[in-house]
C-alpha positions as MATLAB code, in Angstrom:
seq = 'MEKYTQNQLRSIAGECQEFEHIINAMGYGYSLLNISAKDFSRRCTDCTNWLGGSCTIFQNEISQWK';
ca = [
      -5.783   18.860  -25.432;
      -2.653   16.621  -25.019;
       0.960   17.020  -26.152;
       1.524   13.791  -27.971;
      -0.581   11.794  -30.103;
      -1.825    8.144  -29.401;
      -0.132    7.021  -32.745;
       3.328    8.219  -30.750;
       2.737    7.054  -27.722;
       1.959    3.448  -29.202;
       4.551    3.483  -32.011;
       7.593    4.350  -29.883;
       6.265    1.897  -27.254;
       6.009   -1.024  -29.677;
       9.448   -0.380  -30.570;
      10.973    0.226  -26.828;
      13.201   -2.456  -25.678;
      13.024   -0.957  -22.471;
       9.113   -0.706  -21.892;
       8.023   -2.199  -18.839;
       4.761   -1.466  -18.405;
       3.103   -0.114  -14.570;
       1.163   -2.996  -14.047;
       3.162   -5.852  -14.700;
       6.074   -3.716  -12.282;
       3.536   -3.552   -9.695;
       3.178   -7.558  -10.358;
      -0.630   -7.784  -10.627;
      -0.297   -9.572  -13.969;
      -2.514   -8.602  -16.784;
      -5.361  -11.506  -16.485;
      -6.072  -10.240  -12.649;
      -6.897   -6.711  -13.866;
      -9.084   -8.317  -16.708;
      -6.474   -7.301  -19.237;
      -6.846   -9.138  -22.605;
      -4.002   -9.987  -24.914;
      -5.728   -8.838  -28.312;
      -7.248   -5.569  -26.169;
      -3.282   -4.379  -24.687;
      -1.588   -1.890  -26.450;
       1.751   -0.639  -25.440;
       1.685    3.165  -24.557;
       4.612    5.336  -23.028;
       2.181    6.729  -20.884;
       1.979    3.003  -19.776;
       5.432    2.132  -18.907;
       6.992    2.559  -15.357;
       9.859    4.470  -17.449;
       7.517    7.273  -18.514;
       7.875   10.031  -15.540;
       5.830   12.585  -17.141;
       7.165   12.218  -20.357;
      10.736   12.893  -19.332;
      11.917    9.402  -20.386;
      15.362    9.866  -22.166;
      14.392    7.341  -24.781;
      11.068    8.805  -25.619;
      12.569   12.486  -26.022;
      15.058   11.210  -27.953;
      12.116    9.008  -30.210;
       9.771   11.769  -30.118;
      12.334   14.478  -31.592;
      12.324   12.605  -35.255;
       8.766   12.936  -35.306;
       9.216   17.004  -35.591;
];
């Protein structure tokens, strides 16, 4: 069972100003990996700042869901 819902992960990432997708950070670009812009969804777990859920922005935001 997941600790956080996909809705939570998408919602928080969707509003996060510090979100950087791990694919983008590695320099591959989205088109190289066949990720369509319309299929792409931001999730905290795909962010370079995620660090297993210890991201301070995520922790501050998720506390508001409880």
